[in-house]
C-alpha positions as CSV (number, residue, x, y, z in Angstrom):
1,M,0.0,0.0,0.0
2,S,1.4,3.4,-0.9
3,E,1.3,6.5,1.2
4,A,-0.4,9.6,0.1
5,T,2.0,12.4,-0.8
6,S,1.2,16.0,-1.8
7,A,1.5,17.8,-5.0
8,T,1.2,21.5,-5.8
9,F,-1.2,22.6,-8.5
10,R,-0.8,26.1,-9.9
11,V,-4.4,27.0,-11.0
12,W,-5.3,30.0,-13.2
13,R,-8.1,31.9,-11.5
14,G,-9.9,34.5,-13.5
15,E,-12.1,35.1,-16.5
16,K,-11.9,36.6,-20.0
17,G,-8.1,36.8,-19.9
18,E,-7.9,38.6,-16.6
19,G,-6.6,36.8,-13.5
20,E,-3.7,35.2,-11.8
21,F,-2.2,31.8,-10.9
22,R,-2.8,30.5,-7.4
23,D,-1.0,27.6,-5.8
24,Y,-2.9,24.7,-4.1
25,K,-1.1,22.0,-2.3
26,T,-3.2,18.8,-2.0
27,P,-2.7,15.2,-1.0
28,V,-2.4,12.8,-3.9
29,S,-2.2,9.1,-4.1
30,E,-1.3,6.4,-6.6
31,G,-3.7,6.2,-9.5
32,M,-5.0,9.8,-9.2
33,V,-5.6,11.7,-12.3
34,V,-5.5,15.5,-12.7
35,L,-9.3,15.7,-12.6
36,D,-9.4,13.9,-9.2
37,A,-6.9,16.4,-7.8
38,I,-8.8,19.4,-9.2
39,H,-12.0,18.0,-7.6
40,Q,-10.2,17.6,-4.3
41,I,-9.0,21.2,-4.5
42,Q,-12.5,22.4,-5.3
43,A,-14.0,20.5,-2.3
44,E,-11.4,21.4,0.3
45,Q,-9.8,24.7,-0.7
46,A,-11.6,26.6,-3.5
47,N,-15.3,25.9,-3.5
48,D,-15.7,28.6,-6.2
49,L,-13.4,26.8,-8.6
50,A,-15.4,25.9,-11.8
51,V,-14.4,22.8,-13.7
52,R,-16.3,21.0,-16.5
53,W,-16.5,17.2,-16.6
54,N,-19.1,14.6,-17.4
55,C,-18.2,11.0,-18.0
56,K,-14.8,10.6,-16.3
57,A,-14.1,7.8,-18.8
58,G,-12.3,9.7,-21.6
59,K,-15.3,9.7,-23.9
60,C,-17.0,13.1,-23.8
61,G,-14.2,15.6,-23.9
62,S,-15.8,17.9,-21.3
63,C,-12.6,17.9,-19.1
64,S,-10.3,19.0,-22.0
65,A,-7.4,21.0,-20.7
66,E,-3.8,21.9,-21.3
67,V,-1.7,19.5,-19.1
68,N,2.0,20.1,-19.2
69,G,1.4,22.5,-22.1
70,M,-0.4,19.9,-24.2
71,P,-4.1,19.4,-24.9
72,K,-5.3,16.5,-22.7
73,L,-8.3,15.1,-20.9
74,M,-7.9,15.7,-17.2
75,C,-9.8,12.4,-16.4
76,M,-7.2,10.4,-18.3
77,T,-4.0,12.2,-17.4
78,S,-1.9,11.1,-14.5
79,R,-1.0,13.9,-12.1
80,S,2.6,15.0,-11.8
81,P,4.3,16.1,-8.5
82,S,3.7,19.7,-9.4
83,S,1.2,21.0,-11.9
84,R,0.3,24.3,-13.4
85,C,-3.4,24.8,-14.5
86,T,-4.3,27.4,-17.0
87,P,-7.4,28.2,-19.2
88,F,-7.7,26.1,-22.3
89,R,-6.8,28.5,-25.1
90,R,-9.6,27.6,-27.5
91,S,-12.1,30.3,-26.3
92,A,-12.6,32.9,-23.6
93,T,-15.1,30.7,-21.8
94,S,-13.3,27.4,-21.9
95,S,-12.5,24.9,-19.1
96,P,-9.5,25.1,-16.8
97,T,-6.2,23.3,-17.6
98,C,-3.1,22.0,-15.9
99,R,0.5,22.3,-16.8
100,G,3.4,20.5,-15.0
101,T,6.2,22.5,-13.5
102,S,9.3,21.4,-11.8
103,A,9.8,22.4,-8.1
């Protein structure tokens, strides 16, 4: 059994191009995906954080995001020890995204 460790997610908070990054440190465990960590942050630290998702099975595309600078599905992307989350750049009203950073 593996112990839970923590990871830092740098999440873009704002709308319509205005905003800033905020860091959230959260416990993570083996098998967690980025969407799990974002939901945990939403539940425990930032209840006003909006995130889109639907199936959590990699089928619908609702959780599309930039993860480590690449378009990904948050529900299918393993988390990294440190992540940076920014708005998906396809439109001004798109879903949040994550990008890995080294500590």
